[in-house]
N, C-alpha and C positions, 0 to 999 in steps of 0.2 A: 322559160316556157310561159306563155300568156295564160291568164286565169280564166276560169269559167264563170260567167256572170249570169245571175238570175234576177230579172226585173219583176218586181211585185206591183200590181195595180189593182185597185178595187173597182174596175170596170172590165168588160170582156175584151178590150183591145180590138174593137171591131167597128170603127177604127179608133186609133189613138195616135194622132200624128207625132206627138212629141216622143212617145215611147218608141215608135217605129224608127224615127230619125236617129235617136240615141242608140238604138240597137244596131242599126246599120253602121253608124260611126264607130262603134266599138268593134264590130266585126272587121271593119276595114283596118283597124289598128291591130288585128290579130287575136282578139278575144273570142271565145266561144260564148254565144249569147242565147238564152232562152227566156221566156216570159211566163208568168203565172198571173191569171186574171180571174175576176169574179163575173160569172155569167148570171145576171139577175133574172133573165128570162128563162133560163134552163133549156133554151132551144138551139144553142150553137154547138158546134163540134167540141168535144172535150179536148181534142188534140188536133192541131193542123199546122202546116208550115207554109201557108199561102203568103205570109208576110216576109218570107225570106229567112225566118228563124222559127224555131219550135215555139208554139204558143199553146199553153196548157190552161184549161179553164175549169174552175170549180163551180158547178151548177148549184145555185142557191137562190130560190125565189125571193125577190124583194123589189120594192119600187124606188123611185127617186124623189127627193125633196119632201119627205114626210116627217122630218124632224125626229122627235122621240118615238113616233110611230114605227120607225125602222130600227129602234134600239135592239129588239130581240134578234133581228136578222144581222145587224152589225156585230153583235156578240157571237153569233153563230159563225159569221165570216172569220172573225179573229180566231176562234177555236179550230175551224177547218183549215185555215192558213197555217196555224201553229203545228197542227198534226201533219200536214203535208210536208212542211219544212223538216220536221224531225225524221219522217220516214225516208225522205230523199236527200238527207244532209250530205251524202257522199257525192252528189251530182253537181255541186256548185262550190265555188271558192269565194265569190263576191256577191253580196245581196245588194241590189239597187232598189231601195224601198221608196215608192212614190206616195207622198202624203202621209198624214198621221194615221190613217186607217190601215196601214201596213207596217208601221214602224215598230210596234211593240213586239210582235212575234219575231221580227228581224233582229231586234236588239237581244232577245233571248238567245237566238242562234249565235250572234256575235259573242255573247258572254260565255256560253257553255260549249260552243263548238269551234270557237276561234275564227269565225268568218270575218272577212272585211265587210264593212257596211258603209254604203253611200246613201245619204238621205236626200232625195230630190223633192223639194217642196214646190209643187205646182200652185197650190193655194194654202195659205196658213189656215189650218182647220178650224180653230176657235173663231176666227173672223168670218168663216163661211157658213156657220150655223144660223138658220133663219128664225127658228121659233123654239129655242132651247132655254131653260131656266139659267139665269146668270151664274148661279153657283156651279153648275155643270160646265159652263163655258170657261169659267176661271180655273176649274180643276184641269180641264183639257189643255188650256193654255200653259199651265204650270208643268204638266207632264210633257208637253211638246217641247218646251224650252229646255227641260232636263234632257230629253232624248237628243236634241240637236247637239248638245255638248258631248254626247257619248258615241256619236257616229264618227267614223274615220274621216268623213268629209261630207259637206253639205252643199247642195246646189240650189240657187235661187233663180227665178225666171226673170228678175229685173233688179237692177242695182238699188232701186228705191225700196225694195223689200228688206234691206238691211235694217231699216227703222222698225219694220213690223216684228222682227225677231229680237228687238233690243232686250238685253238681259240674258240672252243665251251666249254661250262661249264655244262656238264651233272650233274644232281643231284645225280644219281647213275649209275654206269657203271659195266658191266660184259662182259666177253669174253666167247662165246660158239662156239667152233670149229665145222666145218662141218663134224663131225665124223658120220659114219653110225652105226646103230644098228647091233648087232652081228647076222649073219646068219650062217647056217650050213657050216662047212668047209670041208665037205666030198668031196674028190677028188680035193682038192685045190692045189695039187702039179703040177709038169710039166705034161701037157696033152700029149705031144708027145716027146718021148725020142730021136727021130731021129735028129741027130746033123746037123745043117745047115738050117733046117726049123724053122720058127718062126710064132707064132700066136699073133696078136695085137688086141686091142679093143679100140674104142673111142665112148663114149656115152655122149652127152652133147650139149652145144650151138654150132651151126654151124656158125662160123665166121672165116675168113681167118687169123685173127690176133692170132689164136690159133695154129699156126704151121701146119695146115692141108695141105697146098699146098706143103710145103717141104716134108712132109711125103708121099704124093702121088708121088712126083718125085722119092723118094727113092724106093718106092714100084714098080714103073715101071721098075726099074733095077734089082729087085729081085722077080721074079714071083713065087718063091717057098715060099715066105712069104705071110701071109694072114691078112687082116684087116677086123674086124667086125665093121661097122660104123652105128651109130644111133643118132637121135636127131632132133633138129629143130633150126631155127634162121634166121637172116637177110640174110645170104649168102647161104641158103639152096638150092635154085634153081641152082646156079652156081656150088656148090659142087656136087650135084647129077648129073649134066650134065658132070662134069669132071670124075666121077668114073664110069659112065655108060659103058664106053669101057674098064674098067680095070677088067680083069677076077679074080684077087686076092683081090678084095674089094667087100664085101657083104653089100648091103644097106638095113637097116631094118626100116627106117623111125622113127616116134615117137613111143617109146616103154614104157611099164610100168616100174616102178622102179625095180620090181622083175626080169623082163626080162633083164634090164640093168645090174643088178648084176650078172645074169647068164652069159651074154656075157663076162663080165669082169672076172668072175671066170674061164672060160674056156681058157682065153688068157694066154700066157706066160709073156707078158709085156704090161703095160699100159703107156699112155703118157699124159702129160698136159703141153705142151710147149707154154706158153702164151707170147705175145709181151711185154717186160718190159717198152717200151716207153709209153704204156697206163697206167696211174696212178693206176687204179684199179688192173691191173695185177701186178704191183710192190708190192702191198699189198695183193696179192691173197691168198685165202684159199680154193682151189678147192676141191669139193666133191671127185673128182677122186683120189686125193692123199691119202685121209683118207680111201676111199674105198679100194684102193690098200693095205694099211696097214692092214685093217681088213681081206682082202682076202689072205694076205700073198703073194702079187705080187710085183715085182720091178716096179718102175715107173720112167719115164724120164721126167724131167722138164727143163725149161729154166733158164739160169743164171739171177740173179738180179730180181727174182720174189718172194722173201721172202721164199717160200717153198724150194728153193734151199738149204737154210741153214739147214732146217729140214732133207732133204734127205742126206746131207753130214754128219750131226751130227750123224744120226742113221745108216748110210751106208745101205740105203734101196732102192737104185735106182741109177740113173745117172743124171748128170747135163751137159747140152750142151748150147753153145751160141745160142740165138734165131736166126733163119733164116739161120744157118750154116748147109747146107745139108751134107757137107762132115763129119762134126763132128757127126751129127745125124746118118749117114750111118755107120760110123766106130763103134759107140756105139752099134747100133743094130747088126752089124756083130759079135762083141765080145759076146753079149748076146745070139745070135743065136747058136754060136759054143761052148759056155761054159755053159753047163747045170748046173754044180755044182755051178758056180758063181750066176746064176739065182736063184737057190734054197737058197743059203746063203742070198742073198739080200731079198728074200721073207720072210725068217725066221726073219731077222732083222726088216723088216717092221711090221710083226705081233707083235713082241716084243714091238716096239714103240707104237703100238695101245694099247696093253694091259697095258703098264706101264704109258703112258702119255696122249694119245689122245682118249681113248675109250669113247663111248657114255654114259656108266654108270657114268663116272665122269662128263660129260657135263650135263647129266640129273639132277644130284644132284645140280649142280651150278644153273641151271634154276629154279628148285623148290625152292631153298633157296632164290634166287633173287625175285621171286614172293611173297614168304612169307614175305620178308622184306618190299616190296612195299605195299601190300594189307592188312597187319595186322593193 
């Protein structure tokens, strides 16, 4: 008899593409799946099944990207999560804990209630902190590495992240890339054949360290180019204020995953230009890169962010130095005027998805991983 899996996530799962894909993959393998998330707005349903599995949310007001300013809320989240797990301990057999801010209550349940524990590391938490004293960062790193060794299995989003957790001793380790499930490719070619114009899209976490400011500056000099912008995050207010006066940037706010893919599908070029000085960016495995592959779109990434090697290996986009507006502008100008080159890069991207990074391959890895742990 297959086990009951509970996925823990410190966001409301509204949406969370990776959680949703993994949940569906496990359901297809016969597991019963539910998810428990943190609703920082307090405005979402506390229970719903719109995603195809039961999603339970703990409402607890908090912001994003505030560093130690969120510490009281983070501690309250840990407490509320721990209490929920204890009260409902008979309703699950496997805890699938996503990132460090869910792992400690999950470890407690593994130790005292004998639950299986899978630790899915989307971002290595200590390297994700933006403005936290170093002694706290070092403490979190030490606890995280200790936790990795006590889970029944650990999942990383990229093979390069093995270096990031050096010193840990996972009992079992698997790599599941952030590949999207296949969606319809109808109309995936160049939307506008008019040479000189260019359509871009960015849907994701809104942080300045993701090359957004440089992109805005370039767009201010090319009013015939257009950017579809959506997402949320710590720098959301500042970013929305910046684009408010830009006629060639359309702000969509937080959107569903389906809408995110639609915005990306209609674009000529996508970008994921993350700052490599941030450790998590040096080992990045952005959804946007693999979504671009699946959609057959060229993607621009920053040098020294790990995915730059993938882009160059498969010739499916362009690589620019992070923060170099001139290089970014020249790359976009070339892509704007050379439609044939855009199409070739897009075809290469789709081939890379089908041959190496497709979700079907990742799904089989995940299912085999679970079978080995829970058998």
